[in-house]
Biopython code that builds the backbone (N, CA, C, O; Angstrom):
import numpy as np
from Bio.PDB.StructureBuilder import StructureBuilder

atoms = [
    (1, "UNK", "N", (-17.417, -17.510, 0.147)),
    (1, "UNK", "CA", (-17.914, -17.266, -1.195)),
    (1, "UNK", "C", (-19.022, -16.222, -1.104)),
    (1, "UNK", "O", (-19.913, -16.309, -0.260)),
    (2, "UNK", "N", (-18.947, -15.257, -1.970)),
    (2, "UNK", "CA", (-19.958, -14.204, -2.011)),
    (2, "UNK", "C", (-20.750, -14.345, -3.309)),
    (2, "UNK", "O", (-20.179, -14.583, -4.374)),
    (3, "UNK", "N", (-22.046, -14.199, -3.210)),
    (3, "UNK", "CA", (-22.902, -14.274, -4.380)),
    (3, "UNK", "C", (-23.400, -12.876, -4.715)),
    (3, "UNK", "O", (-23.968, -12.182, -3.871)),
    (4, "UNK", "N", (-23.178, -12.481, -5.953)),
    (4, "UNK", "CA", (-23.610, -11.157, -6.401)),
    (4, "UNK", "C", (-24.415, -11.313, -7.678)),
    (4, "UNK", "O", (-24.245, -12.275, -8.427)),
    (5, "UNK", "N", (-25.290, -10.353, -7.912)),
    (5, "UNK", "CA", (-26.032, -10.380, -9.164)),
    (5, "UNK", "C", (-25.188, -9.720, -10.262)),
    (5, "UNK", "O", (-24.115, -9.182, -9.991)),
    (6, "UNK", "N", (-25.675, -9.766, -11.473)),
    (6, "UNK", "CA", (-24.904, -9.247, -12.608)),
    (6, "UNK", "C", (-24.628, -7.751, -12.472)),
    (6, "UNK", "O", (-23.541, -7.281, -12.808)),
    (7, "UNK", "N", (-25.611, -7.013, -11.981)),
    (7, "UNK", "CA", (-25.424, -5.564, -11.815)),
    (7, "UNK", "C", (-24.305, -5.272, -10.819)),
    (7, "UNK", "O", (-23.467, -4.403, -11.058)),
    (8, "UNK", "N", (-24.292, -6.001, -9.698)),
    (8, "UNK", "CA", (-23.236, -5.819, -8.699)),
    (8, "UNK", "C", (-21.873, -6.203, -9.271)),
    (8, "UNK", "O", (-20.877, -5.518, -9.037)),
    (9, "UNK", "N", (-21.839, -7.294, -10.018)),
    (9, "UNK", "CA", (-20.590, -7.726, -10.643)),
    (9, "UNK", "C", (-20.086, -6.679, -11.623)),
    (9, "UNK", "O", (-18.899, -6.355, -11.635)),
    (10, "UNK", "N", (-20.978, -6.154, -12.439)),
    (10, "UNK", "CA", (-20.596, -5.102, -13.394)),
    (10, "UNK", "C", (-20.047, -3.879, -12.669)),
    (10, "UNK", "O", (-19.071, -3.273, -13.111)),
    (11, "UNK", "N", (-20.678, -3.520, -11.553)),
    (11, "UNK", "CA", (-20.230, -2.351, -10.800)),
    (11, "UNK", "C", (-18.844, -2.584, -10.197)),
    (11, "UNK", "O", (-17.994, -1.694, -10.237)),
    (12, "UNK", "N", (-18.613, -3.768, -9.644)),
    (12, "UNK", "CA", (-17.299, -4.090, -9.076)),
    (12, "UNK", "C", (-16.236, -4.081, -10.167)),
    (12, "UNK", "O", (-15.148, -3.540, -9.971)),
    (13, "UNK", "N", (-16.545, -4.677, -11.309)),
    (13, "UNK", "CA", (-15.591, -4.676, -12.422)),
    (13, "UNK", "C", (-15.283, -3.253, -12.870)),
    (13, "UNK", "O", (-14.135, -2.933, -13.176)),
    (14, "UNK", "N", (-16.289, -2.407, -12.909)),
    (14, "UNK", "CA", (-16.092, -1.010, -13.286)),
    (14, "UNK", "C", (-15.178, -0.306, -12.280)),
    (14, "UNK", "O", (-14.243, 0.392, -12.673)),
    (15, "UNK", "N", (-15.444, -0.486, -10.993)),
    (15, "UNK", "CA", (-14.632, 0.159, -9.958)),
    (15, "UNK", "C", (-13.178, -0.291, -10.031)),
    (15, "UNK", "O", (-12.263, 0.526, -9.923)),
    (16, "UNK", "N", (-12.970, -1.579, -10.215)),
    (16, "UNK", "CA", (-11.601, -2.095, -10.304)),
    (16, "UNK", "C", (-10.929, -1.593, -11.568)),
    (16, "UNK", "O", (-9.758, -1.213, -11.539)),
    (17, "UNK", "N", (-11.654, -1.588, -12.677)),
    (17, "UNK", "CA", (-11.096, -1.074, -13.934)),
    (17, "UNK", "C", (-10.696, 0.393, -13.792)),
    (17, "UNK", "O", (-9.622, 0.793, -14.241)),
    (18, "UNK", "N", (-11.552, 1.185, -13.172)),
    (18, "UNK", "CA", (-11.226, 2.598, -12.965)),
    (18, "UNK", "C", (-9.997, 2.746, -12.065)),
    (18, "UNK", "O", (-9.130, 3.581, -12.324)),
    (19, "UNK", "N", (-9.928, 1.944, -11.022)),
    (19, "UNK", "CA", (-8.770, 2.002, -10.129)),
    (19, "UNK", "C", (-7.490, 1.592, -10.845)),
    (19, "UNK", "O", (-6.429, 2.164, -10.597)),
    (20, "UNK", "N", (-7.582, 0.611, -11.726)),
    (20, "UNK", "CA", (-6.411, 0.203, -12.512)),
    (20, "UNK", "C", (-5.914, 1.354, -13.384)),
    (20, "UNK", "O", (-4.731, 1.426, -13.714)),
    (21, "UNK", "N", (-6.802, 2.230, -13.743)),
    (21, "UNK", "CA", (-6.444, 3.405, -14.556)),
    (21, "UNK", "C", (-6.052, 4.609, -13.700)),
    (21, "UNK", "O", (-5.729, 5.674, -14.226)),
    (22, "UNK", "N", (-6.083, 4.431, -12.373)),
    (22, "UNK", "CA", (-5.677, 5.506, -11.474)),
    (22, "UNK", "C", (-6.796, 6.408, -11.008)),
    (22, "UNK", "O", (-6.549, 7.417, -10.347)),
    (23, "UNK", "N", (-8.036, 6.054, -11.348)),
    (23, "UNK", "CA", (-9.190, 6.859, -10.938)),
    (23, "UNK", "C", (-9.905, 6.104, -9.817)),
    (23, "UNK", "O", (-10.652, 5.161, -10.074)),
    (24, "UNK", "N", (-9.675, 6.520, -8.589)),
    (24, "UNK", "CA", (-10.179, 5.791, -7.425)),
    (24, "UNK", "C", (-11.458, 6.443, -6.915)),
    (24, "UNK", "O", (-11.422, 7.335, -6.067)),
    (25, "UNK", "N", (-12.579, 5.987, -7.442)),
    (25, "UNK", "CA", (-13.859, 6.641, -7.162)),
    (25, "UNK", "C", (-14.415, 6.324, -5.773)),
    (25, "UNK", "O", (-15.274, 7.051, -5.275)),
    (26, "UNK", "N", (-13.944, 5.266, -5.151)),
    (26, "UNK", "CA", (-14.441, 4.926, -3.818)),
    (26, "UNK", "C", (-13.779, 5.733, -2.710)),
    (26, "UNK", "O", (-14.373, 5.958, -1.655)),
    (27, "UNK", "N", (-12.558, 6.163, -2.952)),
    (27, "UNK", "CA", (-11.767, 6.764, -1.881)),
    (27, "UNK", "C", (-11.222, 8.120, -2.288)),
    (27, "UNK", "O", (-10.795, 8.316, -3.426)),
    (28, "UNK", "N", (-11.242, 9.053, -1.345)),
    (28, "UNK", "CA", (-10.574, 10.334, -1.546)),
    (28, "UNK", "C", (-9.070, 10.113, -1.424)),
    (28, "UNK", "O", (-8.622, 9.160, -0.788)),
    (29, "UNK", "N", (-8.307, 10.996, -2.034)),
    (29, "UNK", "CA", (-6.842, 10.884, -1.998)),
    (29, "UNK", "C", (-6.319, 10.875, -0.564)),
    (29, "UNK", "O", (-5.376, 10.147, -0.254)),
    (30, "UNK", "N", (-6.915, 11.666, 0.299)),
    (30, "UNK", "CA", (-6.447, 11.725, 1.693)),
    (30, "UNK", "C", (-6.657, 10.391, 2.408)),
    (30, "UNK", "O", (-5.808, 9.976, 3.197)),
    (31, "UNK", "N", (-7.757, 9.726, 2.145)),
    (31, "UNK", "CA", (-8.019, 8.419, 2.759)),
    (31, "UNK", "C", (-6.985, 7.409, 2.286)),
    (31, "UNK", "O", (-6.496, 6.604, 3.078)),
    (32, "UNK", "N", (-6.651, 7.444, 1.008)),
    (32, "UNK", "CA", (-5.643, 6.531, 0.460)),
    (32, "UNK", "C", (-4.286, 6.806, 1.104)),
    (32, "UNK", "O", (-3.599, 5.879, 1.531)),
    (33, "UNK", "N", (-3.905, 8.075, 1.171)),
    (33, "UNK", "CA", (-2.626, 8.438, 1.804)),
    (33, "UNK", "C", (-2.576, 7.949, 3.246)),
    (33, "UNK", "O", (-1.579, 7.376, 3.685)),
    (34, "UNK", "N", (-3.647, 8.178, 3.966)),
    (34, "UNK", "CA", (-3.692, 7.778, 5.374)),
    (34, "UNK", "C", (-3.550, 6.263, 5.517)),
    (34, "UNK", "O", (-2.802, 5.782, 6.368)),
    (35, "UNK", "N", (-4.262, 5.524, 4.694)),
    (35, "UNK", "CA", (-4.223, 4.062, 4.783)),
    (35, "UNK", "C", (-2.825, 3.523, 4.521)),
    (35, "UNK", "O", (-2.373, 2.600, 5.198)),
    (36, "UNK", "N", (-2.144, 4.097, 3.542)),
    (36, "UNK", "CA", (-0.827, 3.573, 3.195)),
    (36, "UNK", "C", (0.290, 4.165, 4.046)),
    (36, "UNK", "O", (1.372, 3.582, 4.115)),
    (37, "UNK", "N", (0.069, 5.281, 4.681)),
    (37, "UNK", "CA", (1.092, 5.794, 5.602)),
    (37, "UNK", "C", (1.145, 4.928, 6.857)),
    (37, "UNK", "O", (2.207, 4.761, 7.456)),
    (38, "UNK", "N", (0.016, 4.386, 7.248)),
    (38, "UNK", "CA", (-0.028, 3.472, 8.391)),
    (38, "UNK", "C", (0.457, 2.078, 8.012)),
    (38, "UNK", "O", (0.876, 1.311, 8.880)),
    (39, "UNK", "N", (0.406, 1.747, 6.742)),
    (39, "UNK", "CA", (0.719, 0.391, 6.297)),
    (39, "UNK", "C", (2.128, -0.018, 6.681)),
    (39, "UNK", "O", (2.347, -1.166, 7.067)),
    (40, "UNK", "N", (3.083, 0.885, 6.586)),
    (40, "UNK", "CA", (4.459, 0.537, 6.916)),
    (40, "UNK", "C", (4.582, 0.111, 8.371)),
    (40, "UNK", "O", (5.301, -0.841, 8.675)),
    (41, "UNK", "N", (3.902, 0.791, 9.260)),
    (41, "UNK", "CA", (3.937, 0.426, 10.673)),
    (41, "UNK", "C", (3.257, -0.920, 10.900)),
    (41, "UNK", "O", (3.734, -1.749, 11.674)),
    (42, "UNK", "N", (2.143, -1.122, 10.217)),
    (42, "UNK", "CA", (1.352, -2.324, 10.457)),
    (42, "UNK", "C", (1.916, -3.551, 9.762)),
    (42, "UNK", "O", (1.552, -4.674, 10.113)),
    (43, "UNK", "N", (2.803, -3.366, 8.777)),
    (43, "UNK", "CA", (3.403, -4.521, 8.120)),
    (43, "UNK", "C", (4.191, -5.359, 9.109)),
    (43, "UNK", "O", (4.321, -6.570, 8.933)),
    (44, "UNK", "N", (4.714, -4.730, 10.142)),
    (44, "UNK", "CA", (5.478, -5.450, 11.143)),
    (44, "UNK", "C", (4.582, -6.265, 12.060)),
    (44, "UNK", "O", (5.033, -7.217, 12.696)),
    (45, "UNK", "N", (3.330, -5.894, 12.126)),
    (45, "UNK", "CA", (2.380, -6.600, 12.977)),
    (45, "UNK", "C", (1.692, -7.695, 12.169)),
    (45, "UNK", "O", (1.286, -7.481, 11.026)),
    (46, "UNK", "N", (1.569, -8.854, 12.772)),
    (46, "UNK", "CA", (0.874, -9.951, 12.112)),
    (46, "UNK", "C", (-0.632, -9.758, 12.260)),
    (46, "UNK", "O", (-1.125, -9.500, 13.358)),
    (47, "UNK", "N", (-1.351, -9.883, 11.163)),
    (47, "UNK", "CA", (-2.813, -9.878, 11.249)),
    (47, "UNK", "C", (-3.263, -11.275, 11.639)),
    (47, "UNK", "O", (-2.853, -12.259, 11.025)),
    (48, "UNK", "N", (-4.098, -11.361, 12.651)),
    (48, "UNK", "CA", (-4.607, -12.674, 12.986)),
    (48, "UNK", "C", (-5.723, -13.050, 12.017)),
    (48, "UNK", "O", (-6.262, -12.210, 11.296)),
    (49, "UNK", "N", (-6.045, -14.323, 12.023)),
    (49, "UNK", "CA", (-7.019, -14.845, 11.061)),
    (49, "UNK", "C", (-8.391, -14.200, 11.221)),
    (49, "UNK", "O", (-9.053, -13.913, 10.224)),
    (50, "UNK", "N", (-8.826, -13.970, 12.443)),
    (50, "UNK", "CA", (-10.148, -13.371, 12.654)),
    (50, "UNK", "C", (-10.182, -11.933, 12.155)),
    (50, "UNK", "O", (-11.207, -11.473, 11.651)),
    (51, "UNK", "N", (-9.064, -11.217, 12.294)),
    (51, "UNK", "CA", (-8.990, -9.848, 11.783)),
    (51, "UNK", "C", (-9.127, -9.844, 10.263)),
    (51, "UNK", "O", (-9.846, -9.018, 9.701)),
    (52, "UNK", "N", (-8.438, -10.768, 9.603)),
    (52, "UNK", "CA", (-8.518, -10.857, 8.147)),
    (52, "UNK", "C", (-9.933, -11.233, 7.703)),
    (52, "UNK", "O", (-10.439, -10.703, 6.714)),
    (53, "UNK", "N", (-10.559, -12.135, 8.425)),
    (53, "UNK", "CA", (-11.937, -12.514, 8.099)),
    (53, "UNK", "C", (-12.880, -11.321, 8.242)),
    (53, "UNK", "O", (-13.808, -11.160, 7.449)),
    (54, "UNK", "N", (-12.643, -10.499, 9.241)),
    (54, "UNK", "CA", (-13.463, -9.304, 9.440)),
    (54, "UNK", "C", (-13.316, -8.351, 8.260)),
    (54, "UNK", "O", (-14.307, -7.811, 7.769)),
    (55, "UNK", "N", (-12.086, -8.144, 7.804)),
    (55, "UNK", "CA", (-11.847, -7.252, 6.669)),
    (55, "UNK", "C", (-12.499, -7.821, 5.416)),
    (55, "UNK", "O", (-13.110, -7.081, 4.645)),
    (56, "UNK", "N", (-12.377, -9.121, 5.207)),
    (56, "UNK", "CA", (-13.020, -9.747, 4.049)),
    (56, "UNK", "C", (-14.533, -9.553, 4.102)),
    (56, "UNK", "O", (-15.171, -9.324, 3.075)),
    (57, "UNK", "N", (-15.100, -9.644, 5.293)),
    (57, "UNK", "CA", (-16.547, -9.437, 5.442)),
    (57, "UNK", "C", (-16.919, -7.998, 5.081)),
    (57, "UNK", "O", (-17.956, -7.762, 4.462)),
    (58, "UNK", "N", (-16.081, -7.045, 5.465)),
    (58, "UNK", "CA", (-16.343, -5.652, 5.095)),
    (58, "UNK", "C", (-16.231, -5.457, 3.583)),
    (58, "UNK", "O", (-17.006, -4.699, 3.001)),
    (59, "UNK", "N", (-15.287, -6.124, 2.951)),
    (59, "UNK", "CA", (-15.169, -6.048, 1.486)),
    (59, "UNK", "C", (-16.440, -6.608, 0.851)),
    (59, "UNK", "O", (-16.977, -6.018, -0.087)),
    (60, "UNK", "N", (-16.919, -7.736, 1.355)),
    (60, "UNK", "CA", (-18.162, -8.315, 0.840)),
    (60, "UNK", "C", (-19.330, -7.349, 1.020)),
    (60, "UNK", "O", (-20.108, -7.129, 0.091)),
    (61, "UNK", "N", (-19.451, -6.776, 2.208)),
    (61, "UNK", "CA", (-20.541, -5.824, 2.463)),
    (61, "UNK", "C", (-20.430, -4.601, 1.565)),
    (61, "UNK", "O", (-21.439, -4.072, 1.098)),
    (62, "UNK", "N", (-19.218, -4.158, 1.328)),
    (62, "UNK", "CA", (-18.994, -3.024, 0.432)),
    (62, "UNK", "C", (-19.484, -3.355, -0.978)),
    (62, "UNK", "O", (-20.164, -2.547, -1.611)),
    (63, "UNK", "N", (-19.139, -4.529, -1.458)),
    (63, "UNK", "CA", (-19.558, -4.964, -2.792)),
    (63, "UNK", "C", (-21.083, -5.014, -2.889)),
    (63, "UNK", "O", (-21.656, -4.664, -3.920)),
    (64, "UNK", "N", (-21.724, -5.444, -1.829)),
    (64, "UNK", "CA", (-23.179, -5.614, -1.852)),
    (64, "UNK", "C", (-23.960, -4.306, -1.754)),
    (64, "UNK", "O", (-25.173, -4.299, -1.967)),
    (65, "UNK", "N", (-23.296, -3.216, -1.441)),
    (65, "UNK", "CA", (-23.985, -1.921, -1.407)),
    (65, "UNK", "C", (-24.437, -1.579, -2.827)),
    (65, "UNK", "O", (-23.656, -1.727, -3.768)),
    (66, "UNK", "N", (-25.668, -1.130, -3.001)),
    (66, "UNK", "CA", (-26.226, -0.986, -4.351)),
    (66, "UNK", "C", (-25.692, 0.187, -5.176)),
    (66, "UNK", "O", (-25.716, 0.129, -6.406)),
    (67, "UNK", "N", (-25.216, 1.237, -4.532)),
    (67, "UNK", "CA", (-24.782, 2.413, -5.292)),
    (67, "UNK", "C", (-23.408, 2.870, -4.811)),
    (67, "UNK", "O", (-22.939, 2.474, -3.744)),
    (68, "UNK", "N", (-22.788, 3.697, -5.611)),
    (68, "UNK", "CA", (-21.507, 4.272, -5.227)),
    (68, "UNK", "C", (-21.652, 5.118, -3.958)),
    (68, "UNK", "O", (-20.789, 5.086, -3.081)),
    (69, "UNK", "N", (-22.737, 5.864, -3.873)),
    (69, "UNK", "CA", (-22.988, 6.692, -2.687)),
    (69, "UNK", "C", (-23.105, 5.816, -1.440)),
    (69, "UNK", "O", (-22.542, 6.147, -0.396)),
    (70, "UNK", "N", (-23.823, 4.714, -1.541)),
    (70, "UNK", "CA", (-23.976, 3.838, -0.371)),
    (70, "UNK", "C", (-22.667, 3.126, -0.034)),
    (70, "UNK", "O", (-22.403, 2.845, 1.135)),
    (71, "UNK", "N", (-21.852, 2.834, -1.034)),
    (71, "UNK", "CA", (-20.534, 2.247, -0.779)),
    (71, "UNK", "C", (-19.662, 3.228, 0.004)),
    (71, "UNK", "O", (-19.016, 2.849, 0.981)),
    (72, "UNK", "N", (-19.650, 4.474, -0.425)),
    (72, "UNK", "CA", (-18.856, 5.496, 0.275)),
    (72, "UNK", "C", (-19.398, 5.724, 1.695)),
    (72, "UNK", "O", (-18.623, 5.910, 2.633)),
    (73, "UNK", "N", (-20.713, 5.710, 1.846)),
    (73, "UNK", "CA", (-21.317, 5.874, 3.177)),
    (73, "UNK", "C", (-20.936, 4.703, 4.082)),
    (73, "UNK", "O", (-20.661, 4.888, 5.268)),
    (74, "UNK", "N", (-20.923, 3.511, 3.519)),
    (74, "UNK", "CA", (-20.516, 2.334, 4.297)),
    (74, "UNK", "C", (-19.095, 2.522, 4.820)),
    (74, "UNK", "O", (-18.815, 2.264, 5.991)),
    (75, "UNK", "N", (-18.207, 2.970, 3.944)),
    (75, "UNK", "CA", (-16.812, 3.194, 4.340)),
    (75, "UNK", "C", (-16.700, 4.258, 5.427)),
    (75, "UNK", "O", (-15.887, 4.130, 6.343)),
    (76, "UNK", "N", (-17.510, 5.302, 5.328)),
    (76, "UNK", "CA", (-17.471, 6.385, 6.315)),
    (76, "UNK", "C", (-17.900, 5.917, 7.703)),
    (76, "UNK", "O", (-17.515, 6.515, 8.707)),
    (77, "UNK", "N", (-18.692, 4.856, 7.760)),
    (77, "UNK", "CA", (-19.178, 4.359, 9.044)),
    (77, "UNK", "C", (-18.238, 3.363, 9.710)),
    (77, "UNK", "O", (-18.500, 2.917, 10.827)),
    (78, "UNK", "N", (-17.151, 3.011, 9.040)),
    (78, "UNK", "CA", (-16.161, 2.112, 9.634)),
    (78, "UNK", "C", (-15.227, 2.908, 10.542)),
    (78, "UNK", "O", (-15.071, 4.119, 10.385)),
    (79, "UNK", "N", (-14.614, 2.214, 11.484)),
    (79, "UNK", "CA", (-13.569, 2.883, 12.257)),
    (79, "UNK", "C", (-12.423, 3.207, 11.304)),
    (79, "UNK", "O", (-12.307, 2.601, 10.238)),
    (80, "UNK", "N", (-11.592, 4.147, 11.681)),
    (80, "UNK", "CA", (-10.486, 4.548, 10.805)),
    (80, "UNK", "C", (-9.551, 3.373, 10.546)),
    (80, "UNK", "O", (-9.135, 3.160, 9.407)),
    (81, "UNK", "N", (-9.214, 2.607, 11.580)),
    (81, "UNK", "CA", (-8.310, 1.466, 11.387)),
    (81, "UNK", "C", (-8.915, 0.422, 10.460)),
    (81, "UNK", "O", (-8.228, -0.108, 9.587)),
    (82, "UNK", "N", (-10.189, 0.124, 10.644)),
    (82, "UNK", "CA", (-10.854, -0.847, 9.773)),
    (82, "UNK", "C", (-10.924, -0.323, 8.352)),
    (82, "UNK", "O", (-10.637, -1.055, 7.405)),
    (83, "UNK", "N", (-11.302, 0.941, 8.192)),
    (83, "UNK", "CA", (-11.364, 1.531, 6.853)),
    (83, "UNK", "C", (-10.003, 1.467, 6.169)),
    (83, "UNK", "O", (-9.919, 1.139, 4.985)),
    (84, "UNK", "N", (-8.943, 1.775, 6.902)),
    (84, "UNK", "CA", (-7.607, 1.727, 6.314)),
    (84, "UNK", "C", (-7.257, 0.322, 5.843)),
    (84, "UNK", "O", (-6.657, 0.151, 4.781)),
    (85, "UNK", "N", (-7.627, -0.674, 6.622)),
    (85, "UNK", "CA", (-7.361, -2.065, 6.219)),
    (85, "UNK", "C", (-8.209, -2.453, 5.004)),
    (85, "UNK", "O", (-7.741, -3.172, 4.122)),
    (86, "UNK", "N", (-9.440, -1.981, 4.963)),
    (86, "UNK", "CA", (-10.293, -2.239, 3.796)),
    (86, "UNK", "C", (-9.688, -1.582, 2.557)),
    (86, "UNK", "O", (-9.663, -2.189, 1.486)),
    (87, "UNK", "N", (-9.205, -0.359, 2.691)),
    (87, "UNK", "CA", (-8.579, 0.346, 1.562)),
    (87, "UNK", "C", (-7.374, -0.443, 1.060)),
    (87, "UNK", "O", (-7.227, -0.653, -0.144)),
    (88, "UNK", "N", (-6.516, -0.878, 1.971)),
    (88, "UNK", "CA", (-5.326, -1.626, 1.545)),
    (88, "UNK", "C", (-5.702, -2.960, 0.903)),
    (88, "UNK", "O", (-5.071, -3.382, -0.065)),
    (89, "UNK", "N", (-6.717, -3.617, 1.434)),
    (89, "UNK", "CA", (-7.174, -4.874, 0.836)),
    (89, "UNK", "C", (-7.736, -4.629, -0.559)),
    (89, "UNK", "O", (-7.470, -5.398, -1.483)),
    (90, "UNK", "N", (-8.509, -3.566, -0.712)),
    (90, "UNK", "CA", (-9.051, -3.204, -2.022)),
    (90, "UNK", "C", (-7.917, -2.988, -3.026)),
    (90, "UNK", "O", (-7.980, -3.470, -4.157)),
    (91, "UNK", "N", (-6.887, -2.266, -2.607)),
    (91, "UNK", "CA", (-5.773, -2.010, -3.514)),
    (91, "UNK", "C", (-4.977, -3.279, -3.818)),
    (91, "UNK", "O", (-4.380, -3.386, -4.889)),
    (92, "UNK", "N", (-4.960, -4.231, -2.904)),
    (92, "UNK", "CA", (-4.347, -5.529, -3.199)),
    (92, "UNK", "C", (-5.126, -6.239, -4.304)),
    (92, "UNK", "O", (-4.539, -6.871, -5.182)),
    (93, "UNK", "N", (-6.440, -6.130, -4.250)),
    (93, "UNK", "CA", (-7.288, -6.721, -5.294)),
    (93, "UNK", "C", (-7.007, -6.044, -6.630)),
    (93, "UNK", "O", (-6.879, -6.714, -7.655)),
    (94, "UNK", "N", (-6.913, -4.725, -6.619)),
    (94, "UNK", "CA", (-6.607, -3.980, -7.849)),
    (94, "UNK", "C", (-5.245, -4.401, -8.386)),
    (94, "UNK", "O", (-5.091, -4.646, -9.583)),
    (95, "UNK", "N", (-4.265, -4.483, -7.505)),
    (95, "UNK", "CA", (-2.914, -4.880, -7.911)),
    (95, "UNK", "C", (-2.916, -6.278, -8.526)),
    (95, "UNK", "O", (-2.264, -6.509, -9.544)),
    (96, "UNK", "N", (-3.639, -7.204, -7.917)),
    (96, "UNK", "CA", (-3.736, -8.559, -8.470)),
    (96, "UNK", "C", (-4.378, -8.548, -9.846)),
    (96, "UNK", "O", (-3.972, -9.308, -10.725)),
    (97, "UNK", "N", (-5.373, -7.697, -10.045)),
    (97, "UNK", "CA", (-6.001, -7.578, -11.359)),
    (97, "UNK", "C", (-5.016, -7.059, -12.394)),
    (97, "UNK", "O", (-5.006, -7.523, -13.534)),
    (98, "UNK", "N", (-4.191, -6.101, -12.004)),
    (98, "UNK", "CA", (-3.168, -5.578, -12.922)),
    (98, "UNK", "C", (-2.167, -6.665, -13.295)),
    (98, "UNK", "O", (-1.809, -6.805, -14.464)),
    (99, "UNK", "N", (-1.713, -7.435, -12.307)),
    (99, "UNK", "CA", (-0.772, -8.518, -12.580)),
    (99, "UNK", "C", (-1.388, -9.573, -13.493)),
    (99, "UNK", "O", (-0.731, -10.065, -14.410)),
    (100, "UNK", "N", (-2.640, -9.918, -13.244)),
    (100, "UNK", "CA", (-3.325, -10.897, -14.095)),
    (100, "UNK", "C", (-3.456, -10.383, -15.523)),
    (100, "UNK", "O", (-3.276, -11.139, -16.478)),
    (101, "UNK", "N", (-3.765, -9.113, -15.668)),
    (101, "UNK", "CA", (-3.887, -8.522, -17.006)),
    (101, "UNK", "C", (-2.549, -8.562, -17.731)),
    (101, "UNK", "O", (-2.502, -8.811, -18.935)),
    (102, "UNK", "N", (-1.468, -8.318, -17.008)),
    (102, "UNK", "CA", (-0.137, -8.382, -17.618)),
    (102, "UNK", "C", (0.205, -9.801, -18.045)),
    (102, "UNK", "O", (0.730, -10.011, -19.138)),
    (103, "UNK", "N", (-0.091, -10.779, -17.188)),
    (103, "UNK", "CA", (0.186, -12.176, -17.536)),
    (103, "UNK", "C", (-0.634, -12.597, -18.748)),
    (103, "UNK", "O", (-0.144, -13.309, -19.625)),
    (104, "UNK", "N", (-1.878, -12.154, -18.790)),
    (104, "UNK", "CA", (-2.768, -12.530, -19.884)),
    (104, "UNK", "C", (-2.309, -11.924, -21.208)),
    (104, "UNK", "O", (-2.465, -12.543, -22.261)),
    (105, "UNK", "N", (-1.745, -10.723, -21.160)),
    (105, "UNK", "CA", (-1.357, -10.033, -22.395)),
    (105, "UNK", "C", (-0.024, -10.519, -22.947)),
    (105, "UNK", "O", (0.337, -10.169, -24.071)),
    (106, "UNK", "N", (0.709, -11.315, -22.187)),
    (106, "UNK", "CA", (2.019, -11.788, -22.660)),
    (106, "UNK", "C", (1.909, -13.080, -23.403)),
    (106, "UNK", "O", (2.916, -13.614, -23.867)),
]
sb = StructureBuilder()
sb.init_structure("model")
sb.init_model(0)
sb.init_chain("A")
sb.init_seg("    ")
for serial, (resi, resn, name, xyz) in enumerate(atoms, 1):
    if name == "N":
        sb.init_residue(resn, " ", resi, " ")
    sb.init_atom(name, np.array(xyz, "f"), 0.0, 1.0, " ", f" {name:<3s}", serial, name[0])
structure = sb.get_structure()
């Protein structure tokens, strides 16, 4: 469980809302392409539980960064493989938000 203040929550909601609209302010297009080009290869590999926990911790740390600039800097300091997994996890969150919005609107 992660605890965030209202400002952090508002910022996360804004980022997800923008991503749902196709405007990905956290990631450059090349980073997104790279993350998903590797995804097909990695889908065959099982992620172990500790690896998933590590990615979740990076997502939490990303959320806790106070500004967009610091969020992007945090991502730049990750290894490429870790960053790619964080990107894919972020997009899974966005996708889940889109599905929830569709269910809610029906």
